[in-house]
C-alpha positions in Angstrom: 10.8 -3.0 2.4 8.6 -5.1 -0.8 8.8 -3.3 -3.9 6.1 -3.7 -6.7 7.1 -5.4 -9.7 6.4 -5.5 -13.4 4.5 -8.5 -13.8 5.7 -11.1 -16.5 3.6 -11.9 -19.5 3.7 -15.8 -19.1 2.7 -17.1 -23.2 3.9 -20.6 -22.1 1.3 -21.5 -19.8 -1.0 -19.3 -21.8 -0.6 -21.7 -24.7 -1.3 -24.3 -23.5 -4.8 -23.8 -22.3 -5.6 -21.8 -25.0 -5.3 -25.6 -26.8 -6.6 -26.9 -24.7 -10.0 -24.4 -25.1 -9.8 -25.7 -28.7 -11.9 -29.0 -28.4 -12.9 -28.9 -24.8 -15.5 -27.1 -23.2 -14.1 -27.2 -19.0 -10.2 -26.6 -18.7 -9.3 -26.7 -14.5 -6.4 -25.3 -13.1 -5.9 -26.1 -9.6 -3.0 -25.1 -7.3 -1.5 -23.3 -4.4 -2.0 -19.9 -3.3 0.2 -17.7 -4.9 1.2 -19.4 -8.3 -0.3 -16.8 -10.6 -4.1 -18.7 -11.1 -5.3 -15.0 -11.5 -3.1 -13.2 -13.6 -3.1 -15.9 -15.7 -6.7 -15.8 -16.0 -6.7 -12.4 -17.0 -4.0 -12.9 -19.2 -6.2 -15.8 -21.9 -9.1 -13.7 -21.1 -7.5 -11.1 -22.9 -5.4 -13.0 -25.9 -8.4 -16.1 -26.6 -9.6 -14.3 -29.1 -13.3 -15.5 -27.0 -15.4 -12.5 -25.5 -15.1 -13.5 -22.4 -17.3 -12.7 -18.7 -15.4 -13.4 -15.4 -16.9 -14.4 -12.3 -15.0 -13.8 -8.8 -16.3 -15.8 -6.0 -15.5 -13.7 -2.4 -15.0 -15.6 0.9 -17.5 -15.9 3.5 -20.5 -17.3 1.4 -22.6 -19.2 2.8 -25.3 -19.9 0.6 -26.0 -20.9 -2.7 -28.4 -18.9 -2.8 -26.2 -15.8 -2.0 -23.6 -16.7 -4.5 -26.2 -16.9 -7.8 -27.7 -14.0 -7.2 -24.2 -12.4 -6.8 -23.0 -14.0 -9.7 -25.8 -12.9 -11.4 -25.0 -9.7 -10.7 -21.3 -9.8 -11.7 -22.1 -11.2 -15.5 -25.3 -8.6 -15.7 -22.4 -5.8 -15.0 -20.5 -7.5 -17.9 -23.7 -8.0 -20.3 -24.0 -11.6 -20.5 -26.9 -12.6 -22.0 -29.8 -13.5 -19.6 -28.0 -13.0 -16.9 -30.7 -12.1 -14.4 -32.5 -15.8 -14.6 -29.3 -17.2 -12.6 -30.3 -16.4 -9.5 -33.2 -19.0 -10.2 -30.3 -22.0 -9.5 -30.0 -20.7 -5.8 -32.6 -23.1 -4.8 -32.6 -26.8 -6.1 -32.2 -27.3 -9.5 -34.9 -28.7 -12.0 -33.4 -31.1 -15.3 -35.8 -28.4 -17.3 -33.7 -25.8 -15.5 -30.2 -26.8 -16.4 -31.2 -28.1 -20.4 -33.1 -24.7 -21.1 -29.8 -23.0 -19.5 -28.0 -25.2 -21.8 -29.5 -24.6 -24.4 -29.3 -20.9 -23.8 -26.0 -20.9 -24.1 -25.2 -23.5 -27.1 -27.4 -20.9 -28.9 -25.1 -17.8 -27.3 -22.2 -19.1 -28.6 -23.1 -20.1 -31.8 -22.9 -15.8 -32.2 -19.4 -15.5 -31.1 -16.9 -17.5 -28.5 -17.3 -17.6 -25.3 -15.2 -17.8 -21.9 -16.5 -18.0 -19.1 -13.8 -17.1 -16.5 -14.4 -18.6 -12.7 -11.8 -17.4 -10.3 -11.6 -18.6 -6.3 -14.2 -21.4 -6.8 -13.3 -23.4 -3.9 -15.4 -21.0 -2.1 -18.6 -21.6 -3.7 -21.1 -23.3 -1.7 -23.2 -26.1 -2.4 -23.3 -28.0 -5.7 -24.9 -26.5 -8.3 -22.2 -25.1 -9.4 -20.7 -28.0 -9.4 -23.3 -29.9 -11.9 -23.9 -26.8 -14.0 -20.0 -27.5 -15.1 -20.0 -30.8 -15.4 -23.5 -30.7 -17.7 -21.6 -28.4 -19.9 -18.8 -31.0 -20.2 -21.1 -33.8 -20.9 -23.0 -31.5 -23.5 -20.1 -30.9 -25.8 -20.8 -27.6 -26.2 -19.6 -26.0 -29.8 -17.6 -22.7 -29.2 -18.2 -22.1 -25.5 -15.3 -22.8 -22.5 -15.8 -22.8 -18.4 -11.9 -22.2 -17.1 -11.9 -22.8 -13.1 -9.1 -21.5 -11.2 -9.3 -23.0 -7.9 -7.0 -24.1 -5.1 -9.2 -27.7 -5.0 -10.0 -30.0 -7.1 -14.6 -29.4 -8.0 -16.7 -32.0 -6.9 -17.4 -33.1 -10.1 -16.3 -36.4 -11.9 -13.3 -35.1 -13.4 -11.2 -38.4 -14.1 -14.7 -39.4 -16.1 -14.8 -36.7 -17.9 -10.6 -36.4 -18.5 -11.0 -40.2 -19.8 -13.6 -39.6 -21.9 -12.2 -36.8 -24.1 -14.2 -33.6 -22.4 -12.5 -31.6 -19.5 -9.0 -31.1 -18.7 -7.3 -30.3 -15.7 -3.2 -28.9 -14.5 -2.2 -28.6 -11.8 0.3 -26.2 -10.3 3.2 -28.1 -12.4 1.8 -25.6 -15.8 1.4 -22.4 -13.6 5.5 -23.0 -12.1 7.7 -20.5 -13.6 10.1 -22.4 -15.4 14.3 -20.9 -14.9 14.5 -19.2 -18.1 11.1 -17.8 -17.3 12.7 -16.9 -14.0 15.0 -14.9 -16.2 13.1 -12.7 -18.5 11.6 -11.7 -15.0 14.3 -10.6 -13.8 15.4 -8.7 -16.5 12.0 -7.6 -16.7 12.7 -5.2 -14.1 16.0 -4.4 -14.2 18.2 -6.9 -12.6 20.6 -8.2 -14.5 23.1 -11.1 -13.7 22.7 -14.6 -13.3 23.2 -14.9 -9.1 20.4 -13.4 -7.5 17.6 -15.0 -10.2 19.4 -18.9 -9.5 19.3 -18.0 -5.7 15.7 -16.9 -6.2 15.0 -19.6 -8.1 16.4 -22.0 -6.3 14.4 -20.4 -2.9 11.0 -20.3 -4.8 11.0 -23.5 -7.2 9.3 -21.7 -9.5 6.6 -20.4 -6.9 5.1 -16.9 -8.4 4.6 -15.5 -5.4 7.8 -16.5 -3.5 9.7 -15.8 -6.7 8.1 -12.6 -6.9 9.2 -11.4 -2.8 12.5 -12.0 -3.7 13.2 -10.4 -6.9 11.1 -7.1 -4.8 13.5 -8.1 -2.4 16.7 -7.7 -3.8 15.6 -4.1 -5.3 14.6 -2.9 -2.7 18.1 -3.8 -0.6 19.9 -6.6 -2.6 18.8 -9.5 -0.8 16.8 -12.7 -2.0 15.9 -14.0 1.6 12.7 -12.3 2.1 12.0 -15.3 4.8 9.9 -13.2 6.9 7.4 -11.8 3.7 7.5 -15.3 2.6 6.7 -16.6 6.2 4.0 -14.2 6.8 2.4 -15.0 3.1 1.9 -18.8 3.6 0.4 -18.6 6.9 -1.8 -15.9 5.6 -3.0 -17.6 2.4 -2.3 -20.6 3.0 -2.3 -22.5 7.2 -4.6 -20.3 7.8 -7.4 -21.9 5.7 -6.7 -25.3 8.5 -7.2 -26.3 11.8 -4.4 -26.7 13.9 -4.8 -30.4 13.6 -4.8 -29.8 10.1 -2.0 -27.9 9.5 0.4 -30.2 11.8 -1.0 -33.0 9.6 0.4 -31.0 6.1 3.5 -30.0 7.8 4.9 -33.8 9.0 3.6 -34.5 5.2 5.9 -32.6 3.1 9.0 -34.0 4.2 7.5 -37.0 1.4 6.8 -36.4 -2.1 4.5 -39.1 -2.2 3.3 -41.5 -0.1 0.8 -44.1 0.5 -1.7 -44.2 3.3 0.7 -46.9 5.6 3.6 -44.3 5.5 1.5 -41.4 6.3 0.2 -43.3 8.8 3.6 -44.7 10.5 4.7 -40.3 10.0 1.2 -39.6 11.9 1.8 -41.4 14.5 -1.3 -40.4 16.1 -4.7 -42.6 16.2 -6.9 -41.1 13.5 -3.6 -40.3 11.3 -5.9 -42.4 8.5 -8.9 -40.0 8.9 -6.6 -36.8 8.7 -5.8 -37.9 5.4 -8.6 -38.9 4.2 -9.5 -35.7 4.8 
């Protein structure tokens, strides 16, 4: 039986994001499930010194109209100015509508610094949210920062934005627990001695969810190998999002740290290998 554990504050991660927020209007944090994106988002909102608003996108949305009604409802409940106007973005976005939105956000951020946090961004249907976050980045609105937490890179011109100093991209390497953070986590939960934490860190490779599962297992019965729970977690939060064919592709390519298209095609050894890899 797994035990609920006390969560560790992550100043290393939060400070890196806060530093980027001083200069940029768009930060993208992209990582696989279980790397603690949502936890980091909550900690960032608490510590950043800005007026923070959050959007959490649920699964199952199929229309952009639904998305913007939900965004409007969530932000209205938090007192976000003019949130009631946002359902208009459920339709085709006219340039004048986008300009008015950016101007309004600019006026708001002149009164107080603003953080807009968007969690589970990959679930958003349509393209209007992509359009808006890219426009925010290019507008360089002072004292406004949009932080996107996602499993997948958003469909914006991210490399161009990064080159021009308009956005920053952080992958799961930032979120991965260091050995020192793993030691702190175990100590926070009253586990002393290096042997269990070293073993858990080796198994998890810094993946937060697996590290926490290992810790919970150790607290419960003095064992680190929570393999059943870990396998179930991976299946439920990662592999089940993909078709059987996509799962096979991912598992075969997982043996390689990096690969060219030609190497990937050789590894898969199926007629549509190149198409699968590009997708």
